[in-house]
N, C-alpha and C positions, 0 to 999 in steps of 0.2 A: 961405211955409214953405217950408225946402226939400227936395230928393227926400231917403229917408232911404232910402243902397243902401249894400254891401261888396266889393268885389273879392272873390274864391275862387278864385287860378290866374288862369284870361282866360276865367273863366263873369263875368255881372253879375246881380246879386242884388238885388233889389229889393222894396219891401214893396209888398203885394200892392196897396193904394188909391193906390201912386200911379197916376197914371192913361197918363201918357208914360212908355215904357221904352224906355230906352238900350241899344240893345245896340252892344255894338264893332263896328267897320269894317277888316275882313277883305282886304289889299291884293294884289291880281292875282299870285299865283305860277303858277309855270312846272311842272305835271308831265306828263313827257316823252311818257306815251301820248295824251293828247289835243293832238298836237301833227302835224298833217296837211302840211303843207308850211311852211321856213323858209329864209328868207337870211343866212348870218352871216360877219362876216370869222372867219378862224381864224389863230390864231398857233403852233406848236411847231417845237420845236429845244432846241441842246444844246451842251456847250461841251468842251473839254481842253486836251489836252499835248503838245508831242511834241518828244522827247529823240534827244542821240546820234545822228539822222541825217546821213548822210553827202552827200555832194557824189555828185549825178552820180543818189542812190536816193530814196524817192520812197515815199510814203505811202496810200495809195486807203481811204477810207471811202465807205461805203454803205449809204447809208439809205433806209427808204420813204419816198415823199412820195402825192399823193390825181392821181389821176385818175376820168375820168370812166366814169358808169354806169348802166346800164337809170333807176338813181331819183334820181343824182347827177349833178352838170355842174359844173364849174370854170369858175369868170365871167373870174376872175384870179387868176394865182399869182406871187410870187416868191422863187425859192430860191438861196441865195448862202451862201457859208464865210465868214470873216474871219477871217486870220493877218498881224499886227504891221502892220497896216492898208492889208494887201491885199486885196481882196476876187475871189473866184477863184467863174465860176460854172462848171456840174453839166453832165456828160453825161448821157445814160439809158439806163437797161439795163433789163431784165424777167427774173423769172425764172423756174420749171419751174408757175409755176401765172398766171401773167400778173399777175403782180403790180409795181410799178414803181419803180428808184426811182432815187436823184440821186447822183450819183459825182462826189465830192469827190479829184481830186489833188495831193494838195502834194509841194509840194520842198523844204522847210525848217525852221527848227526852231522852241517857239513854242508863245504859247495859243490858242487859237483860238477860235471859235462858229458856230453856221448857223442862222443860220432857215431857216424852209419862212412865207411869210405868201400864205392866199389866201380868196377870196371866191366862196363853194361855197350851190349853192342844194338842197336836196336836196324831196323832194316822195314824202310816201309813197300808192299805190292798193290800197287793199284791192282783188283780185282773184276769181274765182270760181275754186278749186281742186279741181277734179274728183276724185275718191276713186282710187288705181287698187289692183288687187293687187301685191303686191312681189314681183317678182321681181330676174330677175340682171341685170346690167350690160357692156356692153362696157369693157373695161381701164381703159380712161382715166378712165372714172366710177368699178367699182368697185375701186378704189383707194382710191378712200374710206366702201371699208368696213369696210377690215381696218387692225388695232393699228397705235398711233404708240406714242413715247412716253411719254406724257400719257395719253396715251388708250385704255389697255383690253380691247379690247369682245370679243376674245376666250379673257376670263382665266374664269375659274369662277362668281368674286364677278359678273363684271358680267354673263353669257349669262345666269344664272339670275333676274339681276333681269328684265332682259326680257324673257325667256320667264314671268316669271311679273305682272307687269306691263303687259306691251305686249301690244295682238292682233297677232300673226303677219302677214297678210294685208294688213289696211289702213293702206293709207299715211296715211290723211288721222288715225287714230283712234292710230294712231300718236305722231302730230307732239303731237298736243291730251295726249291724256294724259302721255309727258314734258313737254312741256311746265308745265303746270298741277302736276304729281307731284314733281318736283325744285324747282320754287318752294315749291313748304312742304313739301319734304322737309328741304333745307338754310338753314339760318343766315342773314343776312347778314351778315355781322361788322360790329361800332363799337369806338368807340373806339379803344384800341389793339389790340388782337386785330385792325381791321382795318389798322391798319398794319405787323400780320406779315403779312398777307397780301396784299394790295397789293403787297409786295416779296418774295412766294413766289411757287410756278403749283404747285400741287397734282393729281396724279393724279387722275384718277378714282375707282382704288378707295378713293386717301389720303380721297377726301371725301364715299363712303361711306359710307364710316368714324367716320370725324370728324364730321359731320353741319355743316358750319362754311366758307364760305369767303367772300371775292368772286367778280367774274362771270367771272372763267379760270374756278373750281370749277363755277362754275353752266354753263360753257359743256365743260365737260370727260365733267363726272359724265351728261348730257343727247346731245351728241358717240357716247357710247360705251357708252349705251344703244339709240340710233337704228340705230349703226355693228348694235350685237348684234344686230339685227331688219334687213339689208340694210337697210338705208335708206343713199345718198351720204351725209356729212353735213361741212361743213368749217368749222376754225374760224376767223370773223369777227376780226380787231381793225382800232381805231380810238378816233372823238375820242363822246365823249353827254352828258345830260346826268340830274341820277339824284334832279332836285328841289331839287339846296341848292347842287351846282355843280357846274362840267363836267370830265370825267375819260376817263383814255382807257378803254380798255371792250373786256371780244369775247362776241361771241354766235354763232347758228351759223347758219346754212345749209345746206337739204337739197333737192333732187334730183329733179323732176319731171319725165318722160322727156315727156309735152309743154309741158308749165314756162320749164325749166332746175330756175336753184335762189332757189330759195323765201325768203328770211330771216324768222329767227326766235328769240328771244330769253327765255331760260329767265329768267335776272335780272327779267326787267320784265316778265313774263306774256306775253306778246305770242308767240302761234300764226299763224303762215301772212303774219306782216307784220312789218317794224318797222318804229316811227314816226319823223318826219322829221328829227329831233337826231340819229341813228343816223348822223359821216359817217366814211365805209369808209374805209379806207386802205389791207388788205391782210386777203387769203383763202389756208388757208394748212390742213395737213394736220392739225399737232400747232404746239401756241402755240411750241411751243421757234423751231420754224423761224422765228420772227415777230423774231430782235434784230438788233439794227442791227451789219457785219461792215467788221470794216480788214485790210487787207490791209501790210505790212509787210517788211521783211528783219531779218532774231532779232539783229541787234544794233540794235534801235531800242525806244523806250520808247515805248508812249504811254498817256494819260489819255482817259475818252469816259465821259462822264452826260450824258446824252441828261434834256432835259425832266421830270418830271416830272407837271406836271399843262399840258395844253394852256390856253392865254387865248381862251374866243369869246366872242363879242360877236355880242350875235343882231341883225339890221339891221330883220328881217320876220320875221312868224310865220303862220301861217295852224290854224287850229283843222281837228279833225273834222265832219262834220257827219255823221254814218252811223244813232247814236243819235237818240233822245233817253228824257231824268230824266222820269215827273213823281212827287211825293212823295206820300206817299194819309195821314200821320202827322206831327205832328211837337211831339205830346206827349210828356212822357218823366216818367217818378216815382220818385225816389231810393230807392234801396237794392233794388232787385229790378228783377229782366230787364226788357224794352221790344223792343216786337217795330216794329221801324220797316220800312213794306212800303212799297215802290217797282213798280212799272209803265216797265219800260224797252221800249224800240218799236226796233226796227230798221229805221229807212227808206230802204232799201237791196232791190235786184232778188236781191242775193247771200248766203249762206250765208259768216256773221264767226262765230268763236269769237270772243267779247267778252268783252274783263278790264275789270272792277270795279274801284275802291280804294274805303275809306270811309277819308279821313285822319284822323288823330289827332290830332286841334285841340287836346283838352285831357286832360288825362291824369286827372283826375278824372271821367273817364267811362269803364270799359272796355266792351274788343269781343268779337266772338266773329265771328271769320272777316272779316275787314274789308281779303281780298284776295277774288275771285272769277272766275269764266269762265263768265259764258253763251253757250252754243250756243244764239241768234239766224236760225233761215229768212227765207227773205225778206218782210218787213214782219209778220214773226212777231212778239209783244205776250209779256213771260212776266210771272209780281209773283217780285221778290226782294224775301224779308226779312231787316236785321237785328237784330242782338240788342246793347240798347247796356242797362249798369246806370250810373245816375249814384251817386259815391262822397260828394256830397256832403253832406251835411247843413244843413238847410230847417226852418225853423218853419217851423208851419201859416200862418203869414199872410207867408210871400214864397214869389217865385218868379227862377228861376235864367234868365235868357236865354242863350244862343250861339246858334255858326251852326256848319254843319256841309258838310265841302267832298267833293261825289262826284268824279271822273274816269274818264274812259271815253272810246271814241270820238267824244268834244263837244266846246267849251268848258267848263270846270267849273260846277258846280253848284255853288251856296252855296245851305241852305237853309238859314233860323232855326229855334232850337228853344225852347221853352219847356219849364221842370224846375219840375216842382209835390215838394212833400213825400211821399212813402211812405206809404198807410192800412195794406197788408200785409209782413210779412215773406214775401217768395219765395226761393223755395230753388231753385238751378243744377243741372246735373247735370254727369256727370263724361263728358264727350266723347271716344273714342279714334277721333285724326287719322288714325292709321296703323299697320301690320300688316306690318313690311321682313323677311323674314326672309332674312339673310345667306351666305352658303355658302361655306364653303372648304373642303382635300380632302380633312381629316376630322373641321371643326367644322362645325352652325350654330346662329350667333348670330340669336335671333329678338330684335327693335331693336322697340320699340311706343310710339309719341307718342300720351300724352293729356295731354287739360288738365282742370283741375275748376273747373266756373262756382259755385263752391259760395261761401260766406263760412267756410265746416269742413270739415278735413279730410275726405279723402274716400280708399276701396282701391278696386282694381281688382282680380282674383282668373284668374289665365291656366291652362290646362291645356295643355298639350303632346302629345301621341302622335306615338309615331316607333318605325314594325314591333312596336307591339301595343309598346313602352315608356312611362312616363305619367311626363309631367316638371307638377312643383305647387307652387307661387308665390303669392301675391299679392305685388299694392304698395300703397304710400302715399302720399298723395297731396297735396300740403298748400292749404292756400285762397288760387283766384283763379290760378293757380299751369299753366304748364306744361310739364309733364316730358317726360322720358326713360329704356327703362327697357329694360333689355339683358337676355340670357339663353343661354348656352351653350348646347347640348347635344351629343350624337355627331351624324353624318351618316351614314350604312348606306345612301346611293343611293336610298332607298324614301320614300314624299309622307309629308309631316309635315300633321299633325290639331294646328289651335290653334284653341285656345277661348277669348275674354275676356269679363270680364265683366265689370259693373257693376251700382249700382242699378237704372240704366234703360233699362239696354243689353247685348247677346250678341251679339258678332260673332264666326263662325265663320268661316275661314277655310283651306283646303287648299291646299297647296305643296309645286312637285317642283321639288325638285331635278336642275342637270341633271348628267352624266358625263365628268368631263377627258378629253378627249381627248389619250389617248397614242400616239406611235407608234415601233415597235419594229422600227430596221432591220436583217437577218439582215447580217453581215458573208459578204461570195464569201467563197469556197473560194478562185480566181485574181483575184489583180489585175493589169492589163494595163494599163500607160500607153502611151498613144499621142499624138505632138507633132506635129502637121502644118503644114512649111512648105511653103507657094504658090512654085512658083520664079519668077523672076523672071531678069530678065535680067545679075543681078549674080549670081544663085545657080544656078549649071550642074545638071542631072539626075543626075551623079552625086555632086557634095559632096552635091547631096539624101540621095539615097539613102544614102551615108556618116552623114551624120545620123542618118536615122533610126533607123541596126542601130549606133548607139553613142549613148547615153543621156550618158558623158564626157562625149562631146565636147563632146555640148548647153549640159551645167552649163557648161564653159569654157568655153563660147560666150557665156552669156547670164552670166555675173557681172560682167562690168565694165559693164557697156547697168547694172546693177542698180545700181553702185554711183556711174553719173555719177546716175542720177535723187536715190539717197540726198540728195548734193553738190546737186545740185539744190534738193530741198525742206530744205533746213537753212538757206539763201542765203537764199531766197522762202518765205515761211512766210506761212497764212492766219491770224488771230485774231480769236476770236469775242465782240465785245462784249457 
């Protein structure tokens, strides 16, 4: 007799009378957080066209390239540009942030392509990070605590956010909370939205308001929060793997007085480290500074298209061995929430903020909180619970077989599960995921995210008190849905008390807006303009005195110089592409 079974999605459903269970096989996949060491061949490049370049003139392309760092070794590298079948080798330069550039000098018109091909070794060592009380830094480091184009760290919106979300004095708590909160708060854009965000670079305030983006947006918001808390933070650009494909990526580095710059990735929930799929290219104060540059004569036309996706081939890889996971129960029941318990153990003598991901292998199994961050002390064990809800329909004589994949600081853990028909209807609850008041000069936007884990619609009740003025409203949330609700109230620079209630939960939060610092400069009654000219052999002292006493002569003296400078700028104009 042939086994009776049917396929439901990717789960295999079998008759209970069958003694041999045929479970699907899951081929090895790479999840970035699991990789501690990697050797890869990386190719990135671009193309363009030059027109109207005259004899004796030149175009200079300046493009970021790979270089060694404590976690990255360039084994070999080739960099060249080809135009009209001629190959051009680069010269090299470095910018104010010590980023390395290849410089291609082009002296003829035509179409060109450039390619940077390298064998790169990356290695991640999770280090013990000693906490310290946040303080002021020397000017060079303190530069990375200030505002920039896409990172409005001194804005009212961001300073209030940091004040209410972060621990003001603890470096480690601020880092861990920022990485976790940004990862939870910002939804990663998918489909057509991914294409839109991939080509844009939204600022930290835009990301705070839109709650959606790709790596740039995650990095900008996290950087803004940390800088607002006086933690020096850089934007890092490079290449990484998202679990499906390789792509350009942005993450951050935070400064520690004893260690130096420590990498973190809010997109991947990695705090105090980044995994070895991260290939670093450059570090900047603002992501807009990472664009390729071209210097050309004003009469010359140039187009430059950088390659959207890099090509990466893994030659060797090694998994982390920092933690161990044991699954305690593997049987689930349909149409009810099941608690899947596991034990996670830190195998090292270091404290680790461990990312833990339960991969969505099946659309028929709903999950609560599939991404977690587990703080583990040296050799500590903790019990972690995931809640799963199988939605498939089974008869009493049927079971379903499937596999769950857990990704953390180890090789992927693949666990077989059994699903049986549930014998009761289990009501889920509504969970308040986050309450974030967003402050502007005149208003406070109360942002609430909630998830209904019930198969019936539910209601949440919100009450806000602002300087004895009450705001009350209710919101309806659909079954098995995660929704966002917003309400605007007046900002009178006093504390706001927020109460959110559901059938099973009551959350109170007190929020303190910061006041916008506005500096007013009083006009001076008398204004004196002094221009100091140092005497030289060509500037006699009596001429110096004459110029000092005659501002009109100074004006006539500098006008020709200004004209010469303007002409020079028009002849050779820098264009940023």
